[in-house]
C-alpha atoms as an extended CHARMM CRD file, in Angstrom:
* protein
*
       232  EXT
         1         1  MET       CA            115.2570000000      122.2590000000       62.4280000000  PROA      1               0.0000000000
         2         2  ASN       CA            118.5760000000      120.5960000000       61.6840000000  PROA      2               0.0000000000
         3         3  ALA       CA            119.0670000000      119.5850000000       58.0640000000  PROA      3               0.0000000000
         4         4  ASP       CA            120.3300000000      116.1680000000       59.2610000000  PROA      4               0.0000000000
         5         5  ILE       CA            117.1560000000      115.4000000000       61.2240000000  PROA      5               0.0000000000
         6         6  HSD       CA            116.6910000000      112.5630000000       58.7050000000  PROA      6               0.0000000000
         7         7  SER       CA            119.1250000000      110.4430000000       60.7540000000  PROA      7               0.0000000000
         8         8  LEU       CA            116.5870000000      110.2750000000       63.5990000000  PROA      8               0.0000000000
         9         9  VAL       CA            114.1900000000      108.1570000000       61.5590000000  PROA      9               0.0000000000
        10        10  GLY       CA            115.3560000000      104.9120000000       63.1710000000  PROA      10              0.0000000000
        11        11  ALA       CA            114.9700000000      106.2130000000       66.7100000000  PROA      11              0.0000000000
        12        12  TYR       CA            111.5720000000      107.6600000000       65.7910000000  PROA      12              0.0000000000
        13        13  ALA       CA            110.2790000000      104.3950000000       64.3620000000  PROA      13              0.0000000000
        14        14  LEU       CA            111.3700000000      102.5180000000       67.4790000000  PROA      14              0.0000000000
        15        15  ASP       CA            109.9500000000      105.0800000000       69.9610000000  PROA      15              0.0000000000
        16        16  ALA       CA            113.4000000000      106.1070000000       71.1900000000  PROA      16              0.0000000000
        17        17  LEU       CA            112.6530000000      109.8620000000       71.0780000000  PROA      17              0.0000000000
        18        18  ASP       CA            111.1450000000      111.9540000000       73.8380000000  PROA      18              0.0000000000
        19        19  ASP       CA            107.8750000000      113.8440000000       73.4060000000  PROA      19              0.0000000000
        20        20  LEU       CA            109.4720000000      117.0530000000       72.1050000000  PROA      20              0.0000000000
        21        21  GLU       CA            111.7140000000      115.2210000000       69.6410000000  PROA      21              0.0000000000
        22        22  ARG       CA            108.8150000000      113.0750000000       68.4510000000  PROA      22              0.0000000000
        23        23  ALA       CA            106.6270000000      116.1380000000       67.9100000000  PROA      23              0.0000000000
        24        24  ALA       CA            109.3950000000      117.7980000000       65.9000000000  PROA      24              0.0000000000
        25        25  PHE       CA            109.9160000000      114.6700000000       63.8250000000  PROA      25              0.0000000000
        26        26  ASP       CA            106.1720000000      114.3320000000       63.2510000000  PROA      26              0.0000000000
        27        27  ARG       CA            106.2630000000      117.7870000000       61.6730000000  PROA      27              0.0000000000
        28        28  HSD       CA            109.2640000000      116.7530000000       59.5940000000  PROA      28              0.0000000000
        29        29  LEU       CA            107.4660000000      113.6320000000       58.3430000000  PROA      29              0.0000000000
        30        30  ARG       CA            104.6360000000      115.7220000000       56.9350000000  PROA      30              0.0000000000
        31        31  GLU       CA            107.1640000000      117.2570000000       54.5290000000  PROA      31              0.0000000000
        32        32  CYS       CA            109.5720000000      114.3480000000       53.9490000000  PROA      32              0.0000000000
        33        33  GLU       CA            108.2210000000      111.3590000000       52.0410000000  PROA      33              0.0000000000
        34        34  PRO       CA            111.5440000000      109.3940000000       52.0730000000  PROA      34              0.0000000000
        35        35  CYS       CA            111.5830000000      109.4960000000       55.8740000000  PROA      35              0.0000000000
        36        36  ARG       CA            107.9440000000      108.3850000000       56.0230000000  PROA      36              0.0000000000
        37        37  ILE       CA            108.7680000000      105.4110000000       53.8110000000  PROA      37              0.0000000000
        38        38  GLU       CA            111.8820000000      104.5010000000       55.7970000000  PROA      38              0.0000000000
        39        39  ALA       CA            110.0300000000      104.7810000000       59.1140000000  PROA      39              0.0000000000
        40        40  ASP       CA            107.3780000000      102.3720000000       57.8340000000  PROA      40              0.0000000000
        41        41  GLU       CA            110.0660000000       99.9810000000       56.5950000000  PROA      41              0.0000000000
        42        42  LEU       CA            111.8720000000      100.0740000000       59.9270000000  PROA      42              0.0000000000
        43        43  ARG       CA            108.6810000000       99.3560000000       61.8650000000  PROA      43              0.0000000000
        44        44  GLU       CA            108.1660000000       96.3450000000       59.6060000000  PROA      44              0.0000000000
        45        45  THR       CA            111.7950000000       95.3080000000       60.1270000000  PROA      45              0.0000000000
        46        46  ALA       CA            111.4090000000       95.4840000000       63.8950000000  PROA      46              0.0000000000
        47        47  GLY       CA            108.4170000000       93.1820000000       63.6320000000  PROA      47              0.0000000000
        48        48  ARG       CA            110.2720000000       90.4880000000       61.7380000000  PROA      48              0.0000000000
        49        49  LEU       CA            113.8970000000       90.6230000000       62.8360000000  PROA      49              0.0000000000
        50        50  ALA       CA            114.3510000000       86.9490000000       62.1050000000  PROA      50              0.0000000000
        51        51  ALA       CA            112.7820000000       87.1170000000       58.6690000000  PROA      51              0.0000000000
        52        52  ASP       CA            114.8730000000       87.1110000000       55.5360000000  PROA      52              0.0000000000
        53        53  SER       CA            112.4420000000       88.0710000000       52.7850000000  PROA      53              0.0000000000
        54        54  TRP       CA            114.7530000000       90.4800000000       50.9370000000  PROA      54              0.0000000000
        55        55  SER       CA            115.7480000000       89.0510000000       47.5870000000  PROA      55              0.0000000000
        56        56  ALA       CA            118.7080000000       89.8650000000       45.3650000000  PROA      56              0.0000000000
        57        57  PRO       CA            118.5560000000       89.9130000000       41.5680000000  PROA      57              0.0000000000
        58        58  PRO       CA            118.6700000000       86.2360000000       40.4620000000  PROA      58              0.0000000000
        59        59  PRO       CA            122.2460000000       85.1750000000       39.5360000000  PROA      59              0.0000000000
        60        60  ALA       CA            120.8390000000       83.0300000000       36.7030000000  PROA      60              0.0000000000
        61        61  LEU       CA            119.7540000000       86.1680000000       34.8480000000  PROA      61              0.0000000000
        62        62  ARG       CA            123.3000000000       87.4680000000       34.6970000000  PROA      62              0.0000000000
        63        63  ASP       CA            124.6460000000       84.0390000000       33.6510000000  PROA      63              0.0000000000
        64        64  ASP       CA            122.0630000000       83.7230000000       30.8530000000  PROA      64              0.0000000000
        65        65  VAL       CA            122.9210000000       87.1290000000       29.4310000000  PROA      65              0.0000000000
        66        66  LEU       CA            126.6690000000       86.4600000000       29.5620000000  PROA      66              0.0000000000
        67        67  ALA       CA            126.1820000000       83.1100000000       27.8090000000  PROA      67              0.0000000000
        68        68  ALA       CA            124.1000000000       84.7450000000       25.0820000000  PROA      68              0.0000000000
        69        69  VAL       CA            126.7180000000       87.4140000000       24.4690000000  PROA      69              0.0000000000
        70        70  ALA       CA            129.5540000000       84.8630000000       24.3840000000  PROA      70              0.0000000000
        71        71  GLY       CA            127.6870000000       82.6620000000       21.9150000000  PROA      71              0.0000000000
        72        72  THR       CA            126.9420000000       85.4010000000       19.4080000000  PROA      72              0.0000000000
        73        73  ARG       CA            129.0100000000       85.4340000000       16.1870000000  PROA      73              0.0000000000
        74        74  GLN       CA            130.6950000000       88.7800000000       15.5510000000  PROA      74              0.0000000000
        75        75  LEU       CA            130.0280000000       90.3650000000       12.1350000000  PROA      75              0.0000000000
        76        76  GLY       CA            132.9300000000       91.2710000000        9.8620000000  PROA      76              0.0000000000
        77        77  PRO       CA            133.4230000000       94.6410000000        8.0980000000  PROA      77              0.0000000000
        78        78  ALA       CA            131.7000000000       93.4880000000        4.8690000000  PROA      78              0.0000000000
        79        79  ALA       CA            128.6190000000       92.3760000000        6.6860000000  PROA      79              0.0000000000
        80        80  GLU       CA            128.5220000000       95.6640000000        8.5850000000  PROA      80              0.0000000000
        81        81  GLN       CA            128.5670000000       97.6040000000        5.2960000000  PROA      81              0.0000000000
        82        82  ARG       CA            125.7190000000       95.5460000000        3.8120000000  PROA      82              0.0000000000
        83        83  ALA       CA            123.4630000000       95.8990000000        6.7840000000  PROA      83              0.0000000000
        84        84  ALA       CA            121.1720000000       98.9010000000        6.7720000000  PROA      84              0.0000000000
        85        85  LYS       CA            120.4300000000       98.1870000000       10.4130000000  PROA      85              0.0000000000
        86        86  PRO       CA            121.9030000000       95.7660000000       12.9530000000  PROA      86              0.0000000000
        87        87  PRO       CA            120.7860000000       92.1510000000       12.4180000000  PROA      87              0.0000000000
        88        88  ARG       CA            118.1330000000       90.9010000000       14.7760000000  PROA      88              0.0000000000
        89        89  ARG       CA            120.6030000000       88.7140000000       16.6510000000  PROA      89              0.0000000000
        90        90  LEU       CA            122.9820000000       91.6370000000       17.1830000000  PROA      90              0.0000000000
        91        91  ARG       CA            120.1450000000       93.8780000000       18.2970000000  PROA      91              0.0000000000
        92        92  TRP       CA            119.1530000000       91.2160000000       20.8190000000  PROA      92              0.0000000000
        93        93  VAL       CA            122.7010000000       91.0390000000       22.1420000000  PROA      93              0.0000000000
        94        94  ALA       CA            122.8220000000       94.8170000000       22.4510000000  PROA      94              0.0000000000
        95        95  ALA       CA            119.6020000000       94.7050000000       24.4290000000  PROA      95              0.0000000000
        96        96  ALA       CA            121.0320000000       91.8960000000       26.5210000000  PROA      96              0.0000000000
        97        97  ALA       CA            124.0680000000       94.0310000000       27.2780000000  PROA      97              0.0000000000
        98        98  VAL       CA            121.7590000000       96.7750000000       28.5070000000  PROA      98              0.0000000000
        99        99  VAL       CA            119.9470000000       94.2420000000       30.6750000000  PROA      99              0.0000000000
       100       100  LEU       CA            123.2740000000       93.0390000000       32.0420000000  PROA      100             0.0000000000
       101       101  ALA       CA            124.2540000000       96.5970000000       32.8990000000  PROA      101             0.0000000000
       102       102  ALA       CA            120.9110000000       97.0890000000       34.6000000000  PROA      102             0.0000000000
       103       103  VAL       CA            121.3750000000       93.8890000000       36.5740000000  PROA      103             0.0000000000
       104       104  GLY       CA            124.7950000000       95.0970000000       37.6620000000  PROA      104             0.0000000000
       105       105  ALA       CA            123.3770000000       98.4400000000       38.7240000000  PROA      105             0.0000000000
       106       106  GLY       CA            120.5370000000       96.6730000000       40.4730000000  PROA      106             0.0000000000
       107       107  THR       CA            123.0130000000       94.5380000000       42.3620000000  PROA      107             0.0000000000
       108       108  VAL       CA            124.7990000000       97.6600000000       43.5880000000  PROA      108             0.0000000000
       109       109  VAL       CA            121.5030000000       99.2000000000       44.6620000000  PROA      109             0.0000000000
       110       110  TYR       CA            120.5520000000       95.9450000000       46.3700000000  PROA      110             0.0000000000
       111       111  ALA       CA            123.8740000000       95.8650000000       48.2200000000  PROA      111             0.0000000000
       112       112  ILE       CA            123.2840000000       99.3800000000       49.5130000000  PROA      112             0.0000000000
       113       113  GLN       CA            119.7170000000       98.5260000000       50.4810000000  PROA      113             0.0000000000
       114       114  ASP       CA            120.8300000000       95.3070000000       52.1340000000  PROA      114             0.0000000000
       115       115  GLN       CA            123.4490000000       97.1640000000       54.1650000000  PROA      115             0.0000000000
       116       116  ARG       CA            120.8440000000       99.6810000000       55.3170000000  PROA      116             0.0000000000
       117       117  VAL       CA            118.3780000000       96.9240000000       56.2050000000  PROA      117             0.0000000000
       118       118  ARG       CA            121.0070000000       95.0250000000       58.1700000000  PROA      118             0.0000000000
       119       119  ARG       CA            121.8610000000       98.1910000000       60.1030000000  PROA      119             0.0000000000
       120       120  GLU       CA            118.1780000000       98.7990000000       60.8240000000  PROA      120             0.0000000000
       121       121  ARG       CA            117.7930000000       95.2390000000       62.0690000000  PROA      121             0.0000000000
       122       122  VAL       CA            120.7090000000       95.6750000000       64.4580000000  PROA      122             0.0000000000
       123       123  LEU       CA            119.3180000000       99.0130000000       65.6360000000  PROA      123             0.0000000000
       124       124  ALA       CA            115.8800000000       97.5060000000       66.1650000000  PROA      124             0.0000000000
       125       125  ALA       CA            117.3190000000       94.4920000000       67.9940000000  PROA      125             0.0000000000
       126       126  ILE       CA            119.1890000000       96.7190000000       70.4470000000  PROA      126             0.0000000000
       127       127  LEU       CA            116.4200000000       99.2250000000       71.1300000000  PROA      127             0.0000000000
       128       128  THR       CA            113.7850000000       96.5100000000       71.5750000000  PROA      128             0.0000000000
       129       129  ALA       CA            115.9740000000       94.1610000000       73.6390000000  PROA      129             0.0000000000
       130       130  PRO       CA            114.3750000000       93.2180000000       76.9860000000  PROA      130             0.0000000000
       131       131  ASP       CA            117.5380000000       94.2500000000       78.8620000000  PROA      131             0.0000000000
       132       132  VAL       CA            118.0850000000       97.6140000000       77.1430000000  PROA      132             0.0000000000
       133       133  ILE       CA            119.2840000000      100.3280000000       79.5350000000  PROA      133             0.0000000000
       134       134  TRP       CA            119.0800000000      104.0580000000       78.7680000000  PROA      134             0.0000000000
       135       135  HSD       CA            121.5170000000      106.7480000000       79.9060000000  PROA      135             0.0000000000
       136       136  GLU       CA            121.3860000000      110.4680000000       79.1500000000  PROA      136             0.0000000000
       137       137  GLU       CA            123.3810000000      113.6770000000       79.5830000000  PROA      137             0.0000000000
       138       138  ALA       CA            123.0230000000      117.2550000000       78.3570000000  PROA      138             0.0000000000
       139       139  LEU       CA            125.5000000000      118.7760000000       75.9040000000  PROA      139             0.0000000000
       140       140  LEU       CA            127.2890000000      121.9340000000       77.0060000000  PROA      140             0.0000000000
       141       141  GLY       CA            126.2970000000      123.7500000000       73.8270000000  PROA      141             0.0000000000
       142       142  GLY       CA            122.6610000000      122.6790000000       74.0420000000  PROA      142             0.0000000000
       143       143  GLY       CA            120.9510000000      119.4490000000       73.1560000000  PROA      143             0.0000000000
       144       144  ARG       CA            121.7500000000      116.0690000000       74.5950000000  PROA      144             0.0000000000
       145       145  VAL       CA            123.2430000000      112.6510000000       74.0440000000  PROA      145             0.0000000000
       146       146  ARG       CA            121.3520000000      109.4530000000       74.8650000000  PROA      146             0.0000000000
       147       147  VAL       CA            122.9250000000      106.0120000000       75.0540000000  PROA      147             0.0000000000
       148       148  ALA       CA            121.1220000000      102.6620000000       74.9440000000  PROA      148             0.0000000000
       149       149  THR       CA            123.0350000000       99.4970000000       75.8340000000  PROA      149             0.0000000000
       150       150  SER       CA            122.0440000000       95.8420000000       75.6830000000  PROA      150             0.0000000000
       151       151  ALA       CA            124.2700000000       93.2110000000       77.2710000000  PROA      151             0.0000000000
       152       152  SER       CA            122.3980000000       90.4210000000       75.4930000000  PROA      152             0.0000000000
       153       153  ARG       CA            123.1920000000       92.0510000000       72.1370000000  PROA      153             0.0000000000
       154       154  ASP       CA            126.7000000000       93.0920000000       73.2370000000  PROA      154             0.0000000000
       155       155  ALA       CA            126.0940000000       96.4210000000       71.5160000000  PROA      155             0.0000000000
       156       156  GLY       CA            124.5900000000       99.8290000000       72.0200000000  PROA      156             0.0000000000
       157       157  VAL       CA            123.2840000000      102.9250000000       70.2880000000  PROA      157             0.0000000000
       158       158  ILE       CA            124.4730000000      106.5030000000       70.7300000000  PROA      158             0.0000000000
       159       159  LEU       CA            121.8900000000      109.1320000000       69.7850000000  PROA      159             0.0000000000
       160       160  LEU       CA            123.2960000000      112.6410000000       69.5320000000  PROA      160             0.0000000000
       161       161  ASN       CA            120.9050000000      115.5510000000       69.1430000000  PROA      161             0.0000000000
       162       162  ALA       CA            122.7890000000      118.8260000000       69.4630000000  PROA      162             0.0000000000
       163       163  ALA       CA            121.1620000000      122.2420000000       69.3560000000  PROA      163             0.0000000000
       164       164  LYS       CA            123.4480000000      123.2560000000       66.4990000000  PROA      164             0.0000000000
       165       165  ALA       CA            126.3850000000      122.0110000000       64.4580000000  PROA      165             0.0000000000
       166       166  PRO       CA            129.9440000000      123.0740000000       65.3660000000  PROA      166             0.0000000000
       167       167  GLU       CA            131.5760000000      125.9610000000       63.5500000000  PROA      167             0.0000000000
       168       168  ALA       CA            132.9910000000      125.4440000000       60.0640000000  PROA      168             0.0000000000
       169       169  GLY       CA            135.9000000000      123.0230000000       59.9280000000  PROA      169             0.0000000000
       170       170  LYS       CA            134.8880000000      121.1890000000       63.0980000000  PROA      170             0.0000000000
       171       171  VAL       CA            132.7480000000      118.1230000000       63.8240000000  PROA      171             0.0000000000
       172       172  TYR       CA            131.2010000000      116.2980000000       66.7350000000  PROA      172             0.0000000000
       173       173  GLN       CA            133.1000000000      113.1250000000       67.5900000000  PROA      173             0.0000000000
       174       174  LEU       CA            131.9260000000      110.2270000000       69.7650000000  PROA      174             0.0000000000
       175       175  TRP       CA            134.1820000000      108.2930000000       72.1250000000  PROA      175             0.0000000000
       176       176  THR       CA            133.8970000000      105.1100000000       74.1620000000  PROA      176             0.0000000000
       177       177  ILE       CA            135.9170000000      105.1150000000       77.3790000000  PROA      177             0.0000000000
       178       178  ARG       CA            137.3900000000      101.9850000000       78.9570000000  PROA      178             0.0000000000
       179       179  GLY       CA            139.7920000000      102.1650000000       81.8780000000  PROA      179             0.0000000000
       180       180  GLY       CA            140.0460000000      105.8950000000       81.3570000000  PROA      180             0.0000000000
       181       181  VAL       CA            141.2590000000      105.4270000000       77.7790000000  PROA      181             0.0000000000
       182       182  PRO       CA            139.0750000000      106.9190000000       75.0050000000  PROA      182             0.0000000000
       183       183  ALA       CA            138.5830000000      105.2540000000       71.6190000000  PROA      183             0.0000000000
       184       184  SER       CA            136.7930000000      106.8350000000       68.6900000000  PROA      184             0.0000000000
       185       185  ALA       CA            133.2510000000      105.6070000000       68.0590000000  PROA      185             0.0000000000
       186       186  GLY       CA            132.8150000000      107.7100000000       64.9530000000  PROA      186             0.0000000000
       187       187  ALA       CA            132.5330000000      111.3340000000       63.9170000000  PROA      187             0.0000000000
       188       188  LEU       CA            129.6900000000      113.2680000000       62.3460000000  PROA      188             0.0000000000
       189       189  GLY       CA            130.1420000000      115.1030000000       59.0750000000  PROA      189             0.0000000000
       190       190  GLU       CA            130.6740000000      118.8310000000       58.8910000000  PROA      190             0.0000000000
       191       191  GLY       CA            127.4710000000      120.7450000000       59.4810000000  PROA      191             0.0000000000
       192       192  GLN       CA            125.7850000000      117.7880000000       61.1980000000  PROA      192             0.0000000000
       193       193  ALA       CA            124.2320000000      117.9830000000       64.6580000000  PROA      193             0.0000000000
       194       194  VAL       CA            122.1700000000      114.7780000000       64.7750000000  PROA      194             0.0000000000
       195       195  SER       CA            123.4120000000      111.1950000000       64.6520000000  PROA      195             0.0000000000
       196       196  THR       CA            122.3370000000      107.6390000000       65.4690000000  PROA      196             0.0000000000
       197       197  GLN       CA            125.4020000000      105.4220000000       65.8560000000  PROA      197             0.0000000000
       198       198  VAL       CA            125.4210000000      101.6680000000       66.5110000000  PROA      198             0.0000000000
       199       199  VAL       CA            128.4930000000      100.6260000000       68.5170000000  PROA      199             0.0000000000
       200       200  GLU       CA            129.5030000000       97.0130000000       69.1160000000  PROA      200             0.0000000000
       201       201  GLU       CA            130.6710000000       95.9670000000       72.6030000000  PROA      201             0.0000000000
       202       202  LEU       CA            129.3860000000       99.2480000000       74.0340000000  PROA      202             0.0000000000
       203       203  PRO       CA            128.1190000000       97.5990000000       77.2650000000  PROA      203             0.0000000000
       204       204  THR       CA            131.7500000000       96.9040000000       78.2500000000  PROA      204             0.0000000000
       205       205  ALA       CA            132.6140000000      100.6180000000       78.1830000000  PROA      205             0.0000000000
       206       206  SER       CA            132.4780000000      102.6990000000       81.3520000000  PROA      206             0.0000000000
       207       207  ALA       CA            131.3780000000      105.8910000000       79.6110000000  PROA      207             0.0000000000
       208       208  VAL       CA            130.6080000000      107.6170000000       76.3260000000  PROA      208             0.0000000000
       209       209  GLY       CA            132.0570000000      111.0370000000       75.5740000000  PROA      209             0.0000000000
       210       210  VAL       CA            131.3950000000      113.7410000000       72.9990000000  PROA      210             0.0000000000
       211       211  THR       CA            133.9210000000      116.3280000000       71.8560000000  PROA      211             0.0000000000
       212       212  VAL       CA            134.2130000000      118.8880000000       69.0830000000  PROA      212             0.0000000000
       213       213  GLU       CA            137.2460000000      118.1510000000       66.9000000000  PROA      213             0.0000000000
       214       214  ARG       CA            138.7820000000      119.4790000000       63.7320000000  PROA      214             0.0000000000
       215       215  ALA       CA            137.3360000000      117.7720000000       60.6590000000  PROA      215             0.0000000000
       216       216  PRO       CA            137.3870000000      115.0660000000       59.5690000000  PROA      216             0.0000000000
       217       217  ALA       CA            138.1870000000      113.4560000000       62.9640000000  PROA      217             0.0000000000
       218       218  ALA       CA            140.8280000000      112.9660000000       65.6460000000  PROA      218             0.0000000000
       219       219  THR       CA            142.6060000000      109.8320000000       66.8500000000  PROA      219             0.0000000000
       220       220  THR       CA            142.4770000000      111.0320000000       70.4750000000  PROA      220             0.0000000000
       221       221  PRO       CA            140.3940000000      113.8210000000       72.0450000000  PROA      221             0.0000000000
       222       222  THR       CA            141.9850000000      117.2450000000       71.7030000000  PROA      222             0.0000000000
       223       223  ALA       CA            139.1440000000      119.3160000000       73.1720000000  PROA      223             0.0000000000
       224       224  PRO       CA            137.1890000000      119.3230000000       76.4430000000  PROA      224             0.0000000000
       225       225  LEU       CA            134.2000000000      117.0180000000       76.6980000000  PROA      225             0.0000000000
       226       226  GLU       CA            130.8880000000      118.4650000000       75.5820000000  PROA      226             0.0000000000
       227       227  ALA       CA            129.1940000000      115.6240000000       77.4590000000  PROA      227             0.0000000000
       228       228  GLN       CA            130.1200000000      112.4270000000       79.2510000000  PROA      228             0.0000000000
       229       229  VAL       CA            127.5530000000      109.6920000000       79.7760000000  PROA      229             0.0000000000
       230       230  THR       CA            128.4550000000      107.2570000000       82.5360000000  PROA      230             0.0000000000
       231       231  LEU       CA            127.3460000000      103.6930000000       81.8230000000  PROA      231             0.0000000000
       232       232  GLY       CA            126.5180000000      101.0120000000       84.3520000000  PROA      232             0.0000000000
C-alpha cells in the first residue's frame, strides 16, 4: 500500500473510488484514525456545503489581553529586588502573555483547518455536482488517472493512483492541455504515487496528461506521457 494513500480520503468519503480502491482504503481506515476522522468530517461537509459553522478564536480575546498588557505598570530594579516572587499583577500579565501566544497559535491552526475545510468543500461540490462527468485512462507504469469535471462549478478533480512512485529524483506531474498546449496542474512530491488535485477551469481543457519529470517539477513536459485523458 502506498504511504501517501492518505490523500485518497476525500475521494473515499465522496464515493469516488472503485470497488478495489474502496476495499483497500477500508483496510487502511482500520489502522489510521486521522483518516477515519477526516472522512467523517468530509461527509459532514458534503452534507452542509452552504453552512458556515466553523468559528475562529474571538478577536475580542486578543484585544483584551493586549489592553491588559499595555496598561500594566512596569516594575523598576528596586522593586524587583524586594520581591521574593512576581507581584500578582505581573503574574497575571505573564499568564495573559501565554494566553495571547496560545491565541496566536490557535489562529494559525484555525487558518490551516479553514484552508483544508474550504478545499474539502470545493472537492465535495465538484464530485456531487449534478453535471459531473467522469473520464479515465490507465497509466503506462500501472495504476490509473481519473478526472471529474463539472461545468456548473467551472472546475474539476484529477485523481492519480499509480502502482508505484517514480524513481528517486523524479515526480509525477499533471498537465492540462488546451489547443495542444500543456500547462502544469501541479506535481506530486518525491515518493508519492497518489494524489487528489482540484483544478479550476478544468472543463475548458481538451485533455489531462501525466508525465514523470525531474523533481521538483517542470515548466513544460520533458518526458513522454504516462497517460492522457481526453475530456469532452
